[in-house]
C-alpha positions in Angstrom: 108.9 162.4 89.5 110.8 165.4 88.3 113.8 163.3 87.9 111.8 160.7 85.9 110.8 163.6 83.4 114.3 164.8 83.1 115.6 161.1 82.6 112.9 160.9 79.8 114.1 164.0 78.3 117.6 163.2 78.5 116.8 159.7 77.0 115.0 161.7 74.3 118.0 163.8 73.3 120.4 160.9 73.7 118.4 159.1 71.4 118.3 161.9 68.9 122.1 162.2 69.1 122.4 158.4 68.7 120.1 158.4 65.8 121.9 161.2 64.1 125.3 159.5 64.9 124.1 156.3 63.1 122.7 158.3 60.0 126.0 160.0 59.7 128.3 156.8 60.3 127.6 155.0 57.1 128.5 158.2 55.2 131.8 158.7 57.0 132.7 154.9 56.8 131.8 154.7 53.0 134.2 157.8 52.2 137.0 155.7 53.7 136.1 152.5 52.0 136.0 153.6 48.3 137.8 150.6 46.7 135.6 148.2 44.9 137.1 145.1 46.4 136.3 146.3 50.0 132.8 147.6 49.1 130.1 146.6 51.3 126.7 147.7 52.3 125.9 148.8 55.7 122.3 149.0 56.9 121.7 150.9 60.1 118.5 150.2 62.1 116.9 152.7 64.2 116.6 151.9 68.0 113.1 150.9 69.2 111.4 153.9 70.9 109.3 153.1 74.1 105.9 153.9 75.1 107.4 156.1 77.8 109.0 158.2 75.4 106.0 158.6 73.1 103.8 159.5 76.0 106.4 162.0 77.1 106.5 163.6 73.8 102.4 163.4 73.4 102.3 165.3 76.8 104.6 168.2 75.5 101.6 168.8 73.1 99.3 169.1 75.8 101.1 171.2 78.3 103.5 173.3 76.1 101.0 175.7 74.3 99.9 177.1 77.8 103.6 177.6 78.7 105.0 178.9 75.7 103.4 180.7 72.6 102.0 178.1 70.4 103.2 179.6 67.0 105.0 178.3 63.9 108.2 177.7 65.5 106.8 175.5 68.1 104.7 173.7 65.7 107.7 172.9 63.7 110.0 171.9 66.7 107.1 169.4 67.6 106.7 168.2 64.2 110.7 167.5 64.0 110.7 165.9 67.3 107.8 163.7 66.2 109.3 162.8 62.9 112.5 161.7 64.5 110.7 159.4 66.8 108.2 158.0 64.5 110.1 158.2 61.1 108.1 155.2 59.5 104.7 157.4 60.0 103.4 159.3 57.0 101.6 161.8 59.6 103.3 161.3 62.8 101.0 163.8 64.5 97.8 162.0 63.7 99.6 158.7 64.6 100.6 159.8 68.4 97.1 161.1 68.7 95.7 157.8 67.7 98.1 156.1 70.2 97.0 158.3 72.9 93.6 156.8 72.7 94.6 153.2 72.9 94.2 151.3 76.1 97.6 149.9 76.0 99.1 153.2 76.1 97.2 154.8 79.0 99.6 153.6 81.7 102.6 155.3 80.0 100.7 158.2 79.4 99.4 158.8 83.0 102.8 158.2 84.2 104.0 161.1 81.8 101.1 163.4 82.6 102.1 162.6 86.5 105.7 163.3 85.9 104.8 166.5 84.0 102.7 167.6 86.8 105.1 167.0 89.4 107.8 168.9 87.5 106.0 172.3 87.6 105.6 175.0 85.4 109.1 176.4 85.5 110.8 173.1 84.6 108.1 172.2 82.0 108.6 175.7 80.4 112.3 174.9 79.9 111.4 171.5 78.3 109.0 173.3 76.1 111.4 175.9 74.8 113.6 173.1 74.1 110.9 171.9 71.8 110.4 175.3 70.1 113.9 175.2 69.2 114.1 171.6 68.3 115.8 170.9 64.7 115.9 167.0 63.9 
């Protein structure tokens, strides 16, 4: 279960890196292809975020305030994380809270909570510190 939490966290980090890479890719490519005859539009679409990833993010909002000091830095890091994974949502925090109450989300949420419980406070604290310092 601990490895599953780390896998989920690793996926979250990897997805963030991939998303940032894809965001910067069109700009780098456009700088190289400035001639009018070779002009083209490049549309980059974001990858699909899984229910398991969103559940893991939501569980962080439940466990982290007890493990690290809940302050503006944590709130901002968590908001950045939500914005990155729910960019289409006007208010990602409200959206993920609503999602957490949907029956279709309960299985993923239970798995994420079980993973966090099995990981223990020490490992969860490290993940929460990452959220505290998270910059999108």
